[in-house]
DSSP file (Angstrom, degrees, kcal/mol; ACC not computed):
  #  RESIDUE AA STRUCTURE BP1 BP2  ACC     N-H-->O    O-->H-N    N-H-->O    O-->H-N    TCO  KAPPA ALPHA  PHI   PSI    X-CA   Y-CA   Z-CA
    1    1 A M              0   0    0      0, 0.0     3,-0.1     0, 0.0     0, 0.0   0.000 360.0 360.0 360.0 142.9    0.0    0.0    0.0
    2    2 A G        -     0   0    0      1,-0.2     2,-0.3     0, 0.0     0, 0.0  -0.139 360.0 -82.6 -72.7 165.1    1.3    3.5   -0.9
    3    3 A R        -     0   0    0      1,-0.1     2,-0.3    67,-0.0    -1,-0.2  -0.500  46.5-132.3 -68.9 131.0    2.1    6.2    1.4
    4    4 A L        -     0   0    0     -2,-0.3     3,-0.1    -3,-0.1     2,-0.1  -0.633  15.2-137.3 -89.0 143.7   -0.9    8.2    2.5
    5    5 A G        -     0   0    0     -2,-0.3     2,-0.1     1,-0.2    -1,-0.1  -0.261  34.8 -76.9 -87.0-177.3   -1.0   11.9    2.5
    6    6 A W        -     0   0    0      1,-0.1    -1,-0.2    -2,-0.1     2,-0.1  -0.438  48.5-113.0 -73.3 148.4   -2.4   14.2    5.0
    7    7 A T     >  -     0   0    0     -2,-0.1     4,-2.1     1,-0.1     5,-0.2  -0.328  28.0-106.6 -74.8 165.4   -6.0   14.7    5.3
    8    8 A M  H  > S+     0   0    0      1,-0.2     4,-2.4     2,-0.2     5,-0.2   0.877 121.4  54.3 -62.7 -36.2   -7.7   18.1    4.4
    9    9 A E  H  > S+     0   0    0      2,-0.2     4,-2.0     1,-0.2    -1,-0.2   0.873 108.2  48.4 -66.9 -39.1   -8.3   18.7    8.2
   10   10 A Q  H  > S+     0   0    0      2,-0.2     4,-2.0     1,-0.2    -1,-0.2   0.886 112.3  48.9 -68.7 -39.1   -4.6   18.2    9.0
   11   11 A Q  H  X S+     0   0    0     -4,-2.1     4,-2.0     2,-0.2    -2,-0.2   0.909 112.8  47.5 -66.3 -41.9   -3.6   20.5    6.1
   12   12 A A  H  X S+     0   0    0     -4,-2.4     4,-2.8     2,-0.2    -2,-0.2   0.881 109.1  54.5 -66.0 -37.7   -6.0   23.1    7.3
   13   13 A G  H  X S+     0   0    0     -4,-2.0     4,-2.6     2,-0.2     5,-0.2   0.909 108.9  47.9 -60.5 -44.2   -4.8   22.7   10.9
   14   14 A I  H  X S+     0   0    0     -4,-2.0     4,-2.0     2,-0.2    -1,-0.2   0.895 112.1  49.1 -66.1 -41.4   -1.2   23.4    9.8
   15   15 A R  H  X S+     0   0    0     -4,-2.0     4,-2.3     2,-0.2    -2,-0.2   0.907 112.2  49.8 -62.9 -42.7   -2.3   26.4    7.8
   16   16 A F  H  X S+     0   0    0     -4,-2.8     4,-2.9     1,-0.2    -2,-0.2   0.968 113.8  42.5 -62.5 -52.1   -4.3   27.7   10.9
   17   17 A Y  H  X S+     0   0    0     -4,-2.6     4,-2.3     2,-0.2    -1,-0.2   0.806 111.7  55.9 -72.9 -24.6   -1.5   27.3   13.4
   18   18 A T  H  X S+     0   0    0     -4,-2.0     4,-2.4    -5,-0.2    -1,-0.2   0.956 112.4  42.9 -63.5 -52.4    1.1   28.8   10.9
   19   19 A R  H  X S+     0   0    0     -4,-2.3     4,-2.6     2,-0.2    -2,-0.2   0.920 113.3  51.6 -58.9 -46.5   -1.0   31.9   10.5
   20   20 A L  H  X S+     0   0    0     -4,-2.9     4,-2.8     1,-0.2     5,-0.2   0.928 112.9  44.7 -57.3 -48.5   -1.7   32.1   14.2
   21   21 A T  H  X S+     0   0    0     -4,-2.3     4,-2.9     1,-0.2     5,-0.2   0.870 111.4  54.5 -63.4 -38.1    2.0   31.8   15.2
   22   22 A N  H  X S+     0   0    0     -4,-2.4     4,-2.3     2,-0.2    -2,-0.2   0.931 112.9  41.2 -60.9 -48.1    2.9   34.3   12.5
   23   23 A I  H  X S+     0   0    0     -4,-2.6     4,-2.3     2,-0.2    -2,-0.2   0.952 115.8  49.6 -63.6 -50.8    0.6   36.9   13.8
   24   24 A F  H  X S+     0   0    0     -4,-2.8     4,-2.2     1,-0.2    -2,-0.2   0.904 113.1  47.0 -50.2 -51.2    1.4   36.2   17.4
   25   25 A T  H  X S+     0   0    0     -4,-2.9     4,-2.9     2,-0.2     5,-0.2   0.906 110.5  51.1 -67.6 -40.9    5.1   36.4   16.8
   26   26 A L  H  X S+     0   0    0     -4,-2.3     4,-2.2    -5,-0.2    -1,-0.2   0.897 110.8  49.8 -65.3 -36.7    4.9   39.6   14.7
   27   27 A L  H  X S+     0   0    0     -4,-2.3     4,-2.5    -5,-0.2    -1,-0.2   0.922 112.0  48.3 -61.7 -45.5    2.9   41.3   17.5
   28   28 A L  H  X S+     0   0    0     -4,-2.2     4,-3.4     2,-0.2     5,-0.3   0.905 110.3  50.2 -63.8 -42.9    5.4   40.2   20.0
   29   29 A I  H  X S+     0   0    0     -4,-2.9     4,-2.3     1,-0.2     5,-0.2   0.942 113.1  48.0 -63.1 -43.1    8.4   41.5   17.9
   30   30 A A  H  X S+     0   0    0     -4,-2.2     4,-2.5    -5,-0.2    -2,-0.2   0.936 113.6  47.4 -59.8 -47.5    6.5   44.8   17.6
   31   31 A L  H  X S+     0   0    0     -4,-2.5     4,-2.8     1,-0.2     5,-0.2   0.939 115.1  42.9 -58.8 -52.9    5.8   45.0   21.3
   32   32 A F  H  X S+     0   0    0     -4,-3.4     4,-2.4     2,-0.2    -1,-0.2   0.846 112.9  53.6 -70.3 -29.0    9.3   44.1   22.4
   33   33 A T  H  X S+     0   0    0     -4,-2.3     4,-2.5    -5,-0.3    -2,-0.2   0.943 112.0  44.8 -60.8 -51.4   10.9   46.4   19.8
   34   34 A A  H  X S+     0   0    0     -4,-2.5     4,-2.6    -5,-0.2     5,-0.2   0.927 114.1  49.4 -60.1 -46.9    8.7   49.3   21.1
   35   35 A L  H  X S+     0   0    0     -4,-2.8     4,-2.8     1,-0.2     5,-0.3   0.925 112.9  48.1 -61.0 -44.1    9.5   48.5   24.7
   36   36 A T  H  X S+     0   0    0     -4,-2.4     4,-1.3    -5,-0.2     5,-0.5   0.885 112.2  47.4 -67.8 -37.9   13.2   48.3   24.0
   37   37 A L  H  < S+     0   0    0     -4,-2.5    -1,-0.2     2,-0.2    -2,-0.2   0.935 117.5  42.7 -69.3 -46.1   13.3   51.6   22.0
   38   38 A F  H  < S+     0   0    0     -4,-2.6    -2,-0.2     1,-0.2    -1,-0.2   0.822 117.0  44.5 -77.6 -27.6   11.3   53.5   24.7
   39   39 A S  H  < S-     0   0    0     -4,-2.8    -1,-0.2    -5,-0.2    -2,-0.2   0.757  96.5-137.1 -83.2 -22.1   13.1   52.0   27.8
   40   40 A G     <  +     0   0    0     -4,-1.3     2,-0.5    -5,-0.3    -3,-0.1   0.688  51.1 145.2  74.4  17.1   16.6   52.4   26.3
   41   41 A R    >   -     0   0    0     -5,-0.5     3,-0.6    -6,-0.3     4,-0.3  -0.781  40.0-159.0 -94.2 128.9   17.8   49.0   27.5
   42   42 A H  T >  S+     0   0    0     -2,-0.5     3,-0.7     1,-0.2     4,-0.3   0.668  86.5  68.1 -79.2 -16.7   20.2   47.2   25.2
   43   43 A R  T >> S+     0   0    0      1,-0.2     3,-1.1     2,-0.2     4,-0.9   0.745  84.5  72.6 -77.1 -18.7   19.4   43.8   26.6
   44   44 A G  H <> S+     0   0    0     -3,-0.6     4,-2.2     1,-0.3     3,-0.4   0.831  86.8  64.2 -62.6 -29.9   15.9   43.9   25.1
   45   45 A W  H <> S+     0   0    0     -3,-0.7     4,-2.6    -4,-0.3    -1,-0.3   0.804  95.2  60.2 -67.2 -23.6   17.4   43.4   21.6
   46   46 A V  H <> S+     0   0    0     -3,-1.1     4,-2.1    -4,-0.3    -1,-0.2   0.900 106.9  44.9 -65.4 -40.5   18.6   40.0   22.8
   47   47 A V  H  X S+     0   0    0     -4,-0.9     4,-2.3    -3,-0.4    -2,-0.2   0.917 112.7  51.2 -68.1 -44.6   15.0   39.0   23.5
   48   48 A V  H  X S+     0   0    0     -4,-2.2     4,-2.1     1,-0.2    -2,-0.2   0.920 111.8  46.9 -56.1 -45.8   13.8   40.4   20.2
   49   49 A A  H  X S+     0   0    0     -4,-2.6     4,-2.4     1,-0.2    -1,-0.2   0.863 110.0  53.5 -67.0 -35.2   16.5   38.5   18.3
   50   50 A A  H  X S+     0   0    0     -4,-2.1     4,-2.6     2,-0.2    -1,-0.2   0.919 109.4  48.0 -62.2 -40.8   15.7   35.3   20.2
   51   51 A I  H  X S+     0   0    0     -4,-2.3     4,-2.3     1,-0.2    -2,-0.2   0.904 112.7  49.5 -64.5 -43.1   12.0   35.6   19.2
   52   52 A I  H  X S+     0   0    0     -4,-2.1     4,-2.1     2,-0.2    -1,-0.2   0.879 110.8  48.0 -64.0 -39.6   13.0   36.3   15.7
   53   53 A V  H  X S+     0   0    0     -4,-2.4     4,-2.6     2,-0.2    -2,-0.2   0.927 112.5  49.4 -66.7 -47.2   15.3   33.3   15.5
   54   54 A A  H  X S+     0   0    0     -4,-2.6     4,-2.4     1,-0.2    -2,-0.2   0.890 112.1  48.7 -58.3 -40.8   12.7   31.0   17.0
   55   55 A W  H  X S+     0   0    0     -4,-2.3     4,-2.6     1,-0.2    -1,-0.2   0.905 111.2  49.4 -71.4 -37.2   10.0   32.2   14.6
   56   56 A A  H  X S+     0   0    0     -4,-2.1     4,-2.7     2,-0.2     5,-0.2   0.926 111.4  49.0 -64.1 -44.9   12.3   31.7   11.7
   57   57 A C  H  X S+     0   0    0     -4,-2.6     4,-2.7     1,-0.2    -2,-0.2   0.947 113.4  47.1 -57.9 -48.4   13.2   28.2   12.8
   58   58 A F  H  X S+     0   0    0     -4,-2.4     4,-2.4     1,-0.2    -2,-0.2   0.933 112.0  49.7 -60.9 -48.6    9.5   27.3   13.3
   59   59 A T  H  X S+     0   0    0     -4,-2.6     4,-2.4     1,-0.2    -1,-0.2   0.913 111.9  48.5 -65.5 -43.3    8.5   28.7    9.9
   60   60 A L  H  X S+     0   0    0     -4,-2.7     4,-2.3     1,-0.2    -1,-0.2   0.899 111.7  49.1 -60.3 -39.4   11.3   26.8    8.1
   61   61 A Y  H  X S+     0   0    0     -4,-2.7     4,-2.4    -5,-0.2    -2,-0.2   0.926 111.1  50.2 -70.4 -37.6   10.4   23.6    9.8
   62   62 A M  H  X S+     0   0    0     -4,-2.4     4,-2.4     1,-0.2    -2,-0.2   0.914 111.3  48.3 -64.4 -40.0    6.7   24.0    8.9
   63   63 A R  H  X S+     0   0    0     -4,-2.4     4,-2.6     1,-0.2    -1,-0.2   0.935 111.8  48.8 -63.0 -44.4    7.5   24.7    5.3
   64   64 A R  H  X S+     0   0    0     -4,-2.3     4,-1.6     1,-0.2    -2,-0.2   0.893 111.6  50.4 -63.5 -40.4    9.8   21.7    5.1
   65   65 A T  H  < S+     0   0    0     -4,-2.4     4,-0.5     1,-0.2    -1,-0.2   0.898 109.8  49.5 -66.4 -39.7    7.1   19.5    6.7
   66   66 A K  H >< S+     0   0    0     -4,-2.4     3,-1.0     1,-0.2    -2,-0.2   0.911 111.8  49.1 -67.5 -41.3    4.4   20.7    4.3
   67   67 A K  H 3< S+     0   0    0     -4,-2.6    -1,-0.2     1,-0.2    -2,-0.2   0.805 105.1  59.2 -66.5 -25.7    6.7   20.0    1.2
   68   68 A G  T 3< S+     0   0    0     -4,-1.6    -1,-0.2    -5,-0.2    -2,-0.2   0.597  94.4  78.3 -82.3  -8.1    7.5   16.6    2.5
   69   69 A Q    <         0   0    0     -3,-1.0   -64,-0.1    -4,-0.5   -65,-0.0  -0.812 360.0 360.0-101.5 140.5    3.9   15.4    2.5
   70   70 A P              0   0    0      0, 0.0   -65,-0.1     0, 0.0    -1,-0.1   0.502 360.0 360.0 -67.0 360.0    2.1   14.4   -0.7
């Protein structure tokens, strides 16, 4: 028997959670950037960079997972 692909519900779930995490992450980046600029603390940029790196890793992982499925 051949390899089965994802169901429509699973594909919709991936699209939903990808959009949700993208929106949430972009809001967090905007919030932390504003707080860092207004507070004048240089350590805040580390938090912003960590969030951006985590978001990029998750996005690349999800794209690779989607492409790997028929």
